[in-house]
MARBA-3410 file (N, C-alpha, C, O; in Angstrom, 1 decimal):
228
23.2,-17.0,2.4,21.9,-16.9,2.2,21.4,-18.1,1.1,21.7,-17.8,-0.1 ~ 20.7,-19.6,1.4,20.0,-19.8,0.4,19.5,-19.4,-0.6,19.7,-18.2,-0.5 ~ 18.8,-19.9,-2.0,18.0,-18.8,-2.7,17.0,-18.4,-2.7,16.6,-18.8,-1.6 ~ 16.1,-17.8,-3.2,15.2,-17.5,-2.9,13.8,-18.1,-4.2,13.7,-17.8,-5.4 ~ 13.2,-18.7,-3.3,11.9,-19.3,-4.3,10.9,-18.0,-4.6,10.5,-17.1,-3.8
10.7,-18.1,-5.4,9.7,-16.9,-6.5,8.5,-17.6,-6.9,8.5,-18.5,-7.7 ~ 7.5,-17.1,-6.3,5.9,-17.5,-6.7,4.9,-16.9,-6.8,4.4,-16.1,-6.0 ~ 4.3,-17.2,-7.9,3.2,-15.9,-8.2,1.7,-16.9,-7.6,1.4,-18.1,-7.9 ~ 1.3,-16.2,-7.0,0.0,-17.0,-6.1,-1.4,-15.7,-6.0,-1.2,-15.1,-5.0 ~ -2.3,-15.4,-6.4,-3.2,-15.3,-6.0,-4.3,-14.8,-4.4,-4.3,-15.5,-3.5
-4.8,-14.0,-4.4,-5.6,-13.4,-3.0,-6.7,-13.1,-3.1,-6.9,-12.3,-4.0 ~ -7.9,-13.7,-2.4,-9.0,-13.6,-3.3,-9.6,-13.1,-1.8,-9.6,-13.8,-0.8 ~ -10.1,-11.8,-1.7,-10.6,-11.0,-0.4,-11.9,-10.2,-0.8,-11.7,-9.6,-1.8 ~ -13.1,-10.1,-0.1,-13.7,-9.6,-0.7,-14.4,-9.1,-2.1,-14.7,-8.0,-2.6 ~ -14.7,-11.1,-2.5,-15.3,-10.7,-3.8,-14.1,-10.8,-4.7,-14.2,-11.5,-5.7
-13.1,-10.2,-4.4,-12.0,-9.9,-5.7,-10.9,-10.5,-5.3,-10.6,-10.8,-4.1 ~ -10.1,-10.8,-6.5,-8.8,-11.5,-6.2,-7.7,-10.7,-7.2,-7.9,-10.3,-8.3 ~ -6.8,-10.7,-6.4,-5.3,-10.1,-6.4,-4.3,-10.7,-6.3,-3.7,-11.3,-5.4 ~ -3.9,-10.4,-7.5,-2.4,-11.2,-8.2,-1.2,-10.4,-7.6,-1.0,-9.2,-7.7 ~ -0.4,-11.2,-6.9,1.3,-11.5,-6.5,1.9,-11.8,-6.5,1.8,-13.0,-7.0
3.5,-11.2,-6.1,4.2,-11.9,-6.0,4.9,-12.5,-4.8,5.6,-11.7,-4.2 ~ 4.8,-13.5,-4.3,5.6,-14.0,-3.1,7.4,-14.6,-3.4,7.6,-15.6,-4.1 ~ 8.5,-13.9,-2.7,9.3,-14.3,-2.9,10.1,-14.8,-1.6,10.1,-13.9,-0.8 ~ 10.4,-15.5,-1.3,10.5,-16.1,0.1,12.4,-16.7,0.0,12.8,-17.5,-0.8 ~ 13.1,-16.2,0.9,14.1,-17.0,1.2,14.0,-18.0,2.4,13.3,-18.0,3.4
15.0,-18.8,2.0,15.4,-20.1,3.4,16.8,-20.1,3.9,17.8,-20.3,3.2 ~ 16.8,-19.7,5.6,15.6,-19.3,6.2,15.0,-18.0,6.0,15.7,-17.4,5.2 ~ 14.0,-17.5,6.4,13.1,-16.5,6.6,13.2,-16.1,7.7,12.7,-16.8,8.6 ~ 13.7,-15.0,7.9,13.5,-14.0,9.2,12.7,-13.0,9.4,13.0,-12.0,10.1 ~ 11.3,-13.2,8.6,10.4,-12.1,8.7,9.8,-11.6,6.8,10.2,-11.8,5.6
8.7,-10.8,7.2,8.1,-11.2,5.8,7.7,-9.8,5.7,7.5,-9.2,6.8 ~ 7.5,-8.9,4.2,7.4,-7.4,4.5,6.5,-7.7,3.1,6.8,-8.4,2.1 ~ 5.2,-6.4,3.5,4.6,-6.7,2.1,4.6,-5.5,1.9,4.8,-4.6,2.7 ~ 4.3,-5.4,0.6,4.9,-3.8,-0.1,3.3,-3.3,-0.8,2.4,-4.0,-1.3 ~ 3.5,-1.9,-0.7,1.8,-1.2,-0.5,2.1,-0.4,-1.6,2.9,0.5,-1.2
1.8,-0.4,-3.3,2.6,0.5,-3.5,1.7,1.8,-4.0,0.6,2.1,-3.7 ~ 2.6,2.6,-4.8,1.5,4.2,-4.4,0.4,4.2,-5.7,-0.2,3.5,-6.5 ~ 0.5,5.8,-5.3,-0.2,6.1,-6.9,-0.3,5.5,-8.7,0.7,5.7,-9.5 ~ -1.1,5.2,-9.0,-0.8,4.5,-10.2,0.0,3.6,-10.9,0.6,3.5,-12.0 ~ -0.2,2.9,-9.4,1.4,1.9,-9.4,0.7,0.2,-9.6,-0.5,0.0,-9.7
1.7,-0.8,-9.5,1.0,-2.0,-9.5,2.8,-2.3,-8.5,3.7,-1.6,-8.1 ~ 2.3,-4.4,-8.6,3.3,-5.3,-8.1,4.7,-5.4,-9.4,5.5,-6.4,-9.4 ~ 4.8,-4.3,-10.3,5.6,-4.5,-10.9,6.5,-3.1,-10.6,7.4,-2.7,-11.4 ~ 6.3,-2.7,-9.9,6.6,-1.5,-9.6,8.3,-1.6,-9.8,8.8,-2.2,-9.0 ~ 9.0,-1.1,-10.7,10.3,-1.4,-10.5,11.3,-0.9,-9.1,12.3,-1.5,-8.8
10.9,-0.1,-8.6,11.1,0.7,-7.4,10.8,-0.2,-6.4,11.7,-0.3,-5.6 ~ 10.0,-0.8,-6.2,9.4,-1.5,-5.3,10.0,-2.6,-5.4,10.2,-3.2,-4.3 ~ 10.5,-3.6,-6.8,10.9,-4.6,-7.1,12.5,-4.3,-6.6,13.2,-5.0,-5.9 ~ 12.6,-3.6,-6.9,14.2,-3.0,-6.2,14.5,-3.3,-5.1,15.4,-4.1,-5.0 ~ 14.2,-2.9,-4.4,13.6,-2.9,-2.6,13.8,-4.0,-2.4,14.8,-4.4,-1.9
12.9,-4.7,-2.8,12.0,-6.2,-2.2,13.5,-6.8,-2.1,14.2,-7.0,-1.1 ~ 14.0,-7.0,-3.6,15.5,-8.1,-4.1,16.5,-7.8,-2.9,17.1,-8.7,-2.3 ~ 16.6,-6.1,-2.6,17.7,-6.2,-1.4,17.3,-6.9,0.2,18.0,-7.6,1.0 ~ 15.8,-6.4,0.4,15.3,-7.7,1.4,15.6,-9.0,1.4,16.3,-9.4,2.3 ~ 15.1,-9.7,0.4,15.2,-10.8,-0.3,16.9,-11.0,0.1,17.2,-12.0,0.9
17.5,-10.6,-0.1,19.0,-10.8,0.1,19.4,-10.7,1.5,20.3,-11.4,2.0 ~ 18.9,-10.2,2.1,19.3,-10.1,4.0,18.3,-10.9,5.1,18.2,-10.7,6.3 ~ 17.5,-11.8,4.3,16.8,-12.9,4.7,15.0,-12.5,5.2,14.1,-12.7,6.1 ~ 15.2,-11.7,4.0,13.1,-11.1,4.5,12.4,-11.5,3.4,12.6,-11.2,2.2 ~ 11.3,-12.4,3.9,10.5,-12.5,2.5,9.7,-10.8,2.1,9.6,-9.8,2.8
9.0,-11.1,0.5,8.4,-10.1,0.2,7.0,-10.4,-0.5,6.8,-11.1,-1.5 ~ 6.1,-9.7,0.1,5.1,-10.5,-1.0,4.3,-8.6,-1.3,3.9,-7.7,-0.7 ~ 4.7,-8.9,-3.1,3.7,-7.3,-3.9,3.1,-8.0,-4.1,3.4,-9.1,-4.5 ~ 1.5,-7.4,-3.9,0.6,-7.9,-4.6,-0.1,-6.3,-5.4,0.7,-5.3,-5.4 ~ -1.4,-6.1,-6.1,-1.8,-5.2,-6.6,-3.2,-4.7,-5.7,-4.2,-5.4,-5.5
-2.9,-3.8,-5.3,-4.3,-3.1,-4.5,-5.6,-3.5,-5.2,-6.6,-4.1,-4.8 ~ -5.2,-2.8,-6.8,-6.0,-3.0,-7.7,-6.7,-4.0,-8.5,-5.8,-4.8,-8.9 ~ -8.0,-4.4,-9.0,-8.5,-5.8,-9.7,-7.5,-5.1,-11.1,-6.9,-4.1,-11.0 ~ -7.5,-5.7,-11.8,-7.3,-5.3,-13.7,-8.4,-4.5,-13.9,-8.1,-3.5,-14.6 ~ -9.8,-4.7,-13.5,-10.8,-3.0,-14.5,-10.1,-2.2,-13.6,-9.1,-1.7,-14.0
-10.3,-1.9,-12.8,-10.0,-1.0,-11.2,-8.7,-0.4,-11.9,-8.6,0.8,-12.3 ~ -7.9,-1.4,-12.1,-6.6,-0.3,-12.8,-6.6,0.7,-14.0,-6.1,1.8,-14.3 ~ -7.3,0.0,-14.5,-7.9,0.1,-15.9,-8.3,1.4,-16.1,-7.9,2.2,-16.9 ~ -9.0,1.5,-15.4,-10.3,2.7,-15.3,-9.6,4.3,-13.9,-10.2,5.3,-13.6 ~ -8.1,3.6,-13.1,-7.8,4.2,-12.7,-6.7,5.3,-13.5,-6.7,6.5,-13.3
-5.9,4.5,-14.4,-5.6,5.1,-15.5,-6.2,6.1,-16.3,-5.5,7.0,-16.8 ~ -7.7,6.3,-16.5,-8.4,7.2,-17.2,-8.4,8.3,-16.7,-8.0,9.4,-17.2 ~ -9.2,7.9,-15.1,-9.6,9.2,-14.1,-8.7,9.5,-12.8,-8.3,10.5,-12.2 ~ -8.5,8.2,-12.6,-7.5,8.4,-11.3,-8.7,8.5,-10.4,-8.8,9.5,-9.6 ~ -9.6,7.5,-10.5,-10.5,7.3,-9.4,-9.9,7.1,-8.1,-9.8,8.0,-7.3
-9.2,5.5,-7.6,-9.1,5.2,-6.9,-7.5,4.8,-6.3,-7.1,3.9,-5.6 ~ -6.5,6.0,-6.8,-5.6,6.3,-6.4,-5.3,6.9,-5.1,-4.2,6.8,-4.5 ~ -6.0,7.6,-4.7,-6.5,8.4,-3.5,-7.8,8.0,-2.6,-8.5,8.8,-2.0 ~ -7.9,7.2,-2.8,-9.3,6.5,-2.4,-8.5,5.5,-0.9,-8.7,4.3,-0.8 ~ -7.8,6.1,-0.1,-7.7,5.5,1.0,-8.2,4.6,1.7,-7.6,3.5,2.0
-9.4,4.9,1.9,-10.5,3.8,2.6,-10.8,2.3,1.5,-11.2,1.2,1.9 ~ -10.6,2.6,0.2,-10.6,0.7,0.0,-9.1,1.0,-0.2,-9.2,1.3,1.0 ~ -7.9,1.2,-0.5,-6.8,0.8,-0.6,-6.3,0.2,0.9,-5.5,-0.7,1.0 ~ -6.9,0.9,2.2,-6.6,0.2,3.5,-7.5,-0.9,3.7,-7.0,-1.7,4.5 ~ -8.6,-1.2,3.2,-9.8,-2.4,3.9,-8.8,-3.1,2.1,-8.4,-4.2,2.6
-8.5,-3.1,1.1,-7.8,-4.4,0.3,-6.6,-4.9,1.6,-6.6,-6.0,2.1 ~ -5.7,-3.8,2.0,-4.7,-4.3,2.5,-5.0,-5.7,3.6,-4.6,-6.9,3.6 ~ -5.8,-4.8,4.7,-5.9,-5.2,5.9,-6.9,-6.2,5.2,-7.0,-7.1,6.0 ~ -7.7,-6.6,4.1,-8.4,-8.1,3.7,-7.2,-9.0,3.5,-7.4,-10.2,3.5 ~ -6.1,-8.6,3.4,-4.9,-9.4,2.7,-4.3,-9.8,3.9,-3.8,-11.0,3.8
-4.1,-9.0,5.3,-3.4,-9.7,6.3,-4.7,-10.4,6.8,-4.2,-11.3,7.5 ~ -5.6,-10.5,6.7,-6.6,-11.6,7.2,-6.0,-13.1,6.1,-5.7,-14.3,6.5 ~ -6.0,-12.7,5.3,-5.3,-14.1,4.2,-4.6,-14.3,5.1,-4.9,-15.3,5.8 ~ -3.4,-13.3,5.5,-1.9,-14.3,5.7,-2.1,-14.7,7.4,-1.1,-15.0,8.1 ~ -3.3,-14.5,7.8,-3.2,-15.2,9.1,-3.9,-16.6,8.8,-4.0,-17.3,9.7
-4.3,-16.9,7.6,-4.6,-18.2,7.1,-4.0,-18.8,6.2,-4.4,-19.8,5.6 ~ -2.7,-18.2,6.1,-1.3,-19.1,5.1,-0.2,-19.8,6.5,0.4,-19.1,7.3 ~ -0.2,-21.6,6.4,0.2,-21.9,7.4,2.2,-21.4,7.5,3.1,-21.5,8.4 ~ 2.1,-21.0,6.4,3.5,-21.1,5.8,3.9,-19.8,5.9,5.1,-19.5,5.7 ~ 2.7,-18.8,6.3,3.3,-17.1,6.4,2.9,-16.8,7.4,3.3,-15.6,7.7
2.1,-17.4,8.5,1.6,-16.7,9.3,2.4,-16.5,10.6,2.0,-15.6,11.3 ~ 3.6,-17.4,10.9,4.3,-17.3,11.6,5.7,-16.4,11.7,6.5,-15.9,12.6 ~ 5.5,-16.4,10.4,6.6,-15.1,10.3,6.3,-13.6,10.4,5.5,-12.9,9.7 ~ 7.3,-13.2,11.8,7.6,-11.6,12.3,6.8,-10.4,10.5,7.3,-10.4,9.4 ~ 5.9,-9.8,10.8,5.3,-9.0,10.0,5.7,-7.2,9.3,4.8,-6.4,9.8
6.4,-6.7,8.6,6.2,-5.4,8.3,5.6,-5.3,7.0,5.3,-6.1,6.1 ~ 5.4,-4.0,7.0,5.1,-3.2,5.9,5.3,-2.4,5.1,4.8,-1.4,5.4 ~ 6.1,-2.4,3.6,6.5,-1.2,3.1,5.1,-0.4,2.2,4.3,-1.0,1.4 ~ 5.0,0.7,2.5,4.9,1.8,1.9,4.9,2.6,1.1,5.3,3.7,1.6 ~ 4.3,2.6,-0.5,4.8,3.7,-1.3,3.4,5.0,-1.5,2.2,4.7,-1.5
4.4,6.9,-1.4,3.2,7.5,-1.7,2.0,6.8,-1.2,1.9,6.9,0.0 ~ 1.0,6.3,-1.9,-0.6,6.6,-1.7,-0.5,5.6,0.0,-0.8,5.7,1.1 ~ 0.3,4.3,-1.1,0.3,3.3,-0.3,0.8,3.2,1.4,0.4,2.3,2.2 ~ 1.7,4.5,1.8,1.9,4.8,2.6,0.6,5.2,3.9,0.5,4.6,5.0 ~ 0.0,5.7,3.6,-1.4,6.0,4.0,-2.0,4.7,4.6,-1.9,4.4,5.8
-2.4,4.1,3.8,-2.9,2.9,3.8,-2.2,2.0,4.7,-2.9,1.3,5.4 ~ -0.6,1.8,4.9,0.5,0.7,5.2,0.2,1.2,6.9,0.5,0.4,7.7 ~ -0.4,2.5,7.3,-0.1,3.3,8.6,-1.6,2.6,9.2,-1.8,1.9,10.2 ~ -2.6,3.1,8.3,-3.9,2.5,9.3,-4.4,0.7,9.1,-5.4,0.1,9.5 ~ -3.0,0.3,8.2,-3.2,-1.2,8.7,-2.4,-2.0,9.9,-2.3,-3.2,10.3
-1.9,-0.8,10.2,-0.6,-0.9,11.1,-1.7,-0.4,12.5,-1.9,-1.3,13.4 ~ -2.2,0.3,12.6,-3.2,1.0,13.3,-4.0,-0.2,13.9,-3.9,-0.5,15.1 ~ -4.7,-0.6,13.1,-6.1,-1.3,12.7,-5.4,-2.9,13.6,-6.0,-3.4,14.5 ~ -4.3,-3.2,13.0,-3.8,-4.4,13.6,-2.6,-4.5,14.2,-1.6,-4.9,13.5 ~ -2.3,-4.2,15.4,-1.2,-3.3,16.3,-0.5,-5.1,16.4,0.6,-5.5,16.1
-1.3,-5.6,16.8,-0.4,-7.2,17.4,0.6,-7.7,16.1,1.7,-8.0,16.3 ~ 0.1,-7.9,14.8,0.1,-8.3,13.6,1.2,-7.6,12.5,2.0,-8.4,12.0 ~ 1.3,-6.6,12.3,1.9,-5.6,12.1,3.0,-4.8,12.5,2.9,-3.6,12.4 ~ 4.2,-5.4,12.9,5.5,-5.0,13.8,6.6,-3.6,13.4,7.2,-2.8,14.1 ~ 6.6,-3.8,12.6,7.3,-2.4,11.3,7.0,-1.7,10.5,6.9,-2.3,9.4
6.6,-0.4,10.5,6.0,-0.3,8.6,7.8,0.8,7.9,8.7,1.3,8.5 ~ 7.6,0.7,6.9,8.3,1.6,6.5,7.8,2.5,5.3,7.3,1.9,4.4 ~ 7.9,3.9,5.2,7.3,4.4,4.5,8.1,5.3,2.9,8.5,6.5,3.2 ~ 8.3,5.1,2.1,9.2,5.7,0.6,8.6,6.5,0.3,7.5,6.1,-0.3 ~ 8.8,8.0,0.4,8.1,8.9,0.2,6.7,9.1,0.0,6.1,9.4,-1.0
6.2,8.9,1.1,4.6,8.6,1.4,4.1,9.9,1.5,4.7,11.0,1.4 ~ 2.7,9.4,1.8,1.2,10.4,1.8,1.1,9.7,3.0,0.3,8.8,2.8 ~ 1.9,9.8,5.0,1.4,9.5,5.9,0.1,10.5,6.5,-0.9,10.3,7.2 ~ 0.6,11.8,5.8,-0.5,13.0,6.4,-2.0,12.3,5.9,-3.1,12.7,6.3 ~ -1.9,11.3,5.3,-3.2,11.0,4.4,-3.7,9.9,5.4,-4.9,9.7,5.1
-3.4,9.3,6.2,-3.9,8.5,7.1,-5.0,8.8,8.2,-5.9,8.1,8.6 ~ -4.6,9.9,8.5,-5.9,10.8,9.5,-5.6,10.2,10.9,-4.4,10.0,11.0 ~ -6.1,9.9,11.7,-6.3,10.3,13.2,-5.9,8.8,13.5,-5.5,8.6,14.6 ~ -6.0,7.7,12.4,-5.0,6.0,12.6,-3.3,6.6,13.0,-2.7,5.8,13.8 ~ -2.6,7.9,12.5,-1.8,7.8,12.6,-0.9,7.9,14.2,0.3,7.7,14.4
-2.3,8.3,15.3,-2.0,8.7,16.2,-2.4,7.0,16.9,-2.0,6.9,18.1 ~ -2.9,5.9,16.4,-2.8,5.1,17.2,-2.2,4.1,16.7,-2.6,3.0,17.1 ~ -1.1,4.3,15.8,0.2,3.1,15.6,0.7,3.1,16.2,1.0,4.1,16.7 ~ 1.1,1.6,16.8,2.3,1.2,17.4,3.5,0.7,16.8,4.6,1.0,17.4 ~ 3.5,0.2,15.8,4.7,0.1,15.1,5.7,1.1,15.0,5.4,2.3,15.1
7.1,0.6,14.9,8.4,1.9,15.0,8.1,2.5,13.3,8.0,1.6,12.5 ~ 7.9,3.7,12.8,7.4,4.4,11.4,9.1,4.8,11.2,9.8,5.5,11.9 ~ 9.4,3.9,9.7,10.6,5.0,9.3,10.2,5.6,8.3,9.4,4.8,7.7 ~ 10.3,6.6,7.8,9.7,7.3,6.6,11.3,7.9,5.6,12.2,8.7,5.9 ~ 11.1,7.3,4.7,12.2,8.0,3.9,11.7,8.7,2.8,10.8,8.4,1.9
12.6,10.1,3.0,12.0,11.2,1.8,13.2,12.0,1.3,14.0,12.7,1.9 ~ 12.9,11.7,-0.2,14.5,12.8,-0.8,15.0,14.1,-0.2,14.2,14.5,0.6 ~ 15.5,14.5,-0.3,15.8,15.8,0.4,15.4,16.7,-0.7,14.9,17.7,-0.2 ~ 15.4,16.8,-1.8,14.5,17.4,-2.8,13.4,17.7,-3.4,13.1,18.5,-4.4 ~ 12.6,16.5,-2.0,10.8,16.6,-2.1,10.5,17.0,-1.3,10.3,16.2,-0.3
10.2,18.6,-1.0,9.8,19.4,-0.1,8.8,19.3,0.3,8.8,19.2,1.6 ~ 7.6,19.2,-0.5,5.9,18.8,-0.5,5.7,17.6,0.3,4.7,17.6,1.1 ~ 6.5,16.5,0.3,6.4,15.7,1.2,7.3,15.2,2.5,7.2,14.2,3.3 ~ 8.5,16.5,2.5,9.2,16.4,3.5,8.0,17.2,4.4,7.8,16.8,5.5 ~ 7.4,18.2,3.8,6.6,19.2,4.9,5.5,18.7,5.1,5.0,19.3,6.0
4.4,17.4,4.5,3.8,16.5,4.5,4.0,16.2,5.9,3.4,16.5,6.9 ~ 5.1,15.5,5.4,5.5,14.8,6.8,5.8,14.6,8.0,5.6,13.6,8.7 ~ 6.5,16.0,8.2,7.1,17.1,9.2,5.8,17.3,10.3,5.6,17.0,11.5 ~ 5.2,17.9,9.5,3.6,18.4,10.2,3.0,16.9,10.6,2.7,16.6,11.7 ~ 3.0,16.2,9.4,2.2,14.1,10.1,2.4,13.7,11.9,1.7,13.3,12.7
4.1,14.2,11.9,4.9,13.7,12.9,4.2,14.0,13.9,4.3,13.1,14.8 ~ 3.2,15.3,14.3,2.7,15.5,15.3,1.7,14.5,16.0,1.6,14.1,17.1 ~ 1.3,14.3,15.3,0.1,13.1,15.8,0.8,11.6,16.0,0.0,10.9,16.6 ~ 2.2,10.9,15.6,2.6,10.0,16.0,3.0,10.1,17.5,3.4,11.2,18.0 ~ 2.7,8.5,18.5,3.2,8.9,19.7,4.1,7.0,19.5,4.2,6.3,20.5
4.4,6.8,18.5,5.5,5.7,18.7,7.0,5.9,18.3,7.6,7.0,18.2 ~ 7.6,4.8,18.2,8.9,5.7,17.4,8.7,5.8,15.9,8.0,5.3,15.1 ~ 9.6,6.7,15.8,9.4,6.6,14.4,10.8,7.4,14.1,11.5,7.4,15.1 ~ 11.3,7.9,13.2,12.2,8.4,12.2,12.0,9.0,11.1,11.7,8.1,10.3 ~ 12.1,10.4,10.6,11.9,10.8,9.5,13.7,10.8,8.8,14.7,11.3,9.3
13.6,10.2,7.9,15.3,10.0,7.1,15.1,10.9,5.7,14.4,10.6,4.8 ~ 16.0,11.9,5.9,16.8,12.3,4.2,17.6,11.9,3.7,18.8,11.6,4.1 ~ 17.1,11.6,2.4,18.1,10.1,1.0,18.5,11.8,0.8,17.6,12.5,0.6 ~ 20.0,12.3,0.8,20.7,13.6,0.3,20.6,13.8,-1.1,21.4,13.2,-1.8 ~ 19.8,14.7,-1.7,20.1,15.3,-3.7,19.3,13.9,-4.2,19.6,13.3,-5.2
18.3,13.6,-3.6,17.0,12.4,-3.8,16.1,13.2,-4.7,16.4,14.4,-4.6 ~ 15.3,13.0,-5.3,13.8,13.3,-5.3,12.9,12.7,-4.9,13.0,12.1,-3.9 ~ 11.7,12.8,-5.7,11.2,11.9,-4.8,10.5,10.5,-5.2,9.6,9.9,-4.6 ~ 11.2,10.0,-6.9,11.0,9.0,-7.2,12.5,8.2,-6.6,12.5,7.0,-6.3 ~ 13.4,8.8,-6.6,14.9,8.5,-5.8,15.6,8.0,-7.1,16.3,7.0,-7.3
15.3,8.8,-8.0,15.4,8.0,-9.8,17.1,8.5,-9.9,17.9,7.9,-10.6 ~ 17.7,9.9,-8.9,19.0,10.0,-9.2,20.2,8.3,-8.7,19.9,7.7,-7.7 ~ 21.3,7.9,-9.5,21.9,7.0,-9.1,22.5,6.8,-7.5,23.3,7.6,-6.9 ~ 21.9,5.7,-7.0,22.2,5.2,-6.4,21.4,5.4,-4.6,21.8,5.0,-3.5 ~ 20.4,6.3,-5.1,19.5,6.7,-4.2,18.5,6.1,-4.0,17.8,6.5,-3.1
18.0,4.7,-4.8,17.1,3.5,-4.4,17.9,2.6,-3.4,17.5,1.8,-2.6 ~ 18.9,2.9,-3.9,20.3,1.2,-3.1,19.7,2.1,-1.0,19.1,1.6,-0.1 ~ 20.0,3.2,-1.2,20.5,4.0,0.0,18.9,3.5,1.3,18.6,3.0,2.4 ~ 18.0,4.2,-0.3,16.5,3.9,0.2,16.0,2.4,0.8,15.0,2.1,1.5 ~ 16.9,1.4,0.1,16.9,-0.5,0.6,17.5,-0.6,1.2,17.8,-1.7,1.4
18.3,0.4,2.0,19.0,-0.2,2.9,18.6,0.2,4.2,18.9,-0.2,5.4 ~ 17.8,1.2,3.4,17.2,2.1,5.3,15.9,0.9,5.3,15.5,0.7,6.5 ~ 15.6,0.5,4.8,14.3,-0.3,4.7,14.7,-1.2,5.4,14.3,-1.3,6.6 ~ 15.6,-2.4,4.8,16.8,-3.4,5.6,16.7,-3.8,7.0,16.2,-4.8,7.7 ~ 17.7,-2.2,7.1,17.9,-2.1,8.5,16.8,-2.0,9.7,16.9,-2.6,10.7
15.8,-1.0,9.2,14.7,-1.1,10.0,14.1,-2.1,10.1,14.0,-2.5,11.2 ~ 13.7,-2.5,9.6,12.5,-4.6,9.1,13.5,-5.3,10.4,12.9,-5.7,11.4 ~ 15.3,-5.5,10.1,15.6,-6.4,11.0,15.3,-5.9,12.4,14.5,-6.4,13.1 ~ 16.1,-4.7,12.7,16.2,-3.8,14.2,14.9,-4.0,14.6,14.8,-4.4,15.8 ~ 13.7,-4.0,14.0,12.2,-4.4,14.9,10.9,-5.1,14.4,9.7,-4.9,14.8
11.2,-5.8,13.8,10.7,-7.3,13.7,10.8,-8.2,14.5,11.6,-9.1,14.5 ~ 9.8,-8.1,15.3,9.3,-9.4,16.8,9.0,-10.4,15.8,8.9,-10.5,14.5 ~ 8.7,-11.4,17.4,7.5,-12.7,17.6,6.6,-12.0,17.1,6.6,-10.7,17.4 ~ 5.6,-12.8,16.2,4.0,-12.8,16.2,3.5,-12.5,17.4,4.0,-13.0,18.4 ~ 2.6,-11.9,17.5,1.6,-11.4,18.7,2.8,-10.7,20.0,2.6,-10.6,21.2
3.5,-10.5,19.6,4.3,-9.6,20.9,4.1,-8.1,20.9,4.4,-7.3,20.0 ~ 3.5,-7.9,22.3,3.3,-6.2,22.3,4.3,-5.3,22.2,5.4,-5.3,22.8 ~ 3.7,-4.5,21.4,5.6,-3.4,21.4,4.8,-2.1,22.3,3.7,-1.6,22.2 ~ 5.8,-2.0,23.2,5.5,-0.7,24.2,4.8,1.1,23.3,5.4,1.3,22.2 ~ 4.4,1.5,23.5,4.2,3.1,23.2,5.4,4.1,23.5,5.4,4.9,24.4
6.2,3.9,22.6,7.7,4.8,23.2,7.2,6.5,22.6,6.3,6.6,21.7 ~ 7.8,7.7,23.3,7.5,8.7,22.8,8.8,9.0,22.2,9.4,9.7,23.0 ~ 9.6,8.6,20.9,10.8,9.4,20.7,11.1,10.7,21.2,12.2,11.3,20.9
END
């Protein structure tokens, strides 16, 4: 595998500019968008670690901020934006539209990696862009906050949860009743919500890479509805 190109980019959507970091190995087998969770940013060390593993497997990654700098600072004070799923998903959808206008990226099979509340935005984006989003992975994700969109997702969904994170497991298990596509709920043994235990985030990265490499297909390819 050749070296990975590292590039800072700015994404202008809906009158705001969102800073992002694009890492692209050559050749690239696909592109994975990272949608961070509550109170986080493109500098999330956990997402960066997973992204580096995906890069090593030949997948490009785009880590971007869902909030502007001013919104992020306000959110640190009162948390008003981190559970605003409508705003987060709207920003993600705008980024997906931006990708379609980028010649070097538009042709890559696309997956979305969502963490915490970002997982809900990832699910909604997959429901709204069924021909564009080919696979979804959620790390400790609040898929339950995606509402009725969960039943409309056609892309395969992998939910990775720490076995010690009983609340997220319970919420995710309940949410699977709405899923009508291929899905897997995978528990990482002896891991907590943030997978801070030694080696556990490596297991998350390995599972995510395998899922994306298995399910990313050519752009605009129809994905059949399959009941697990």
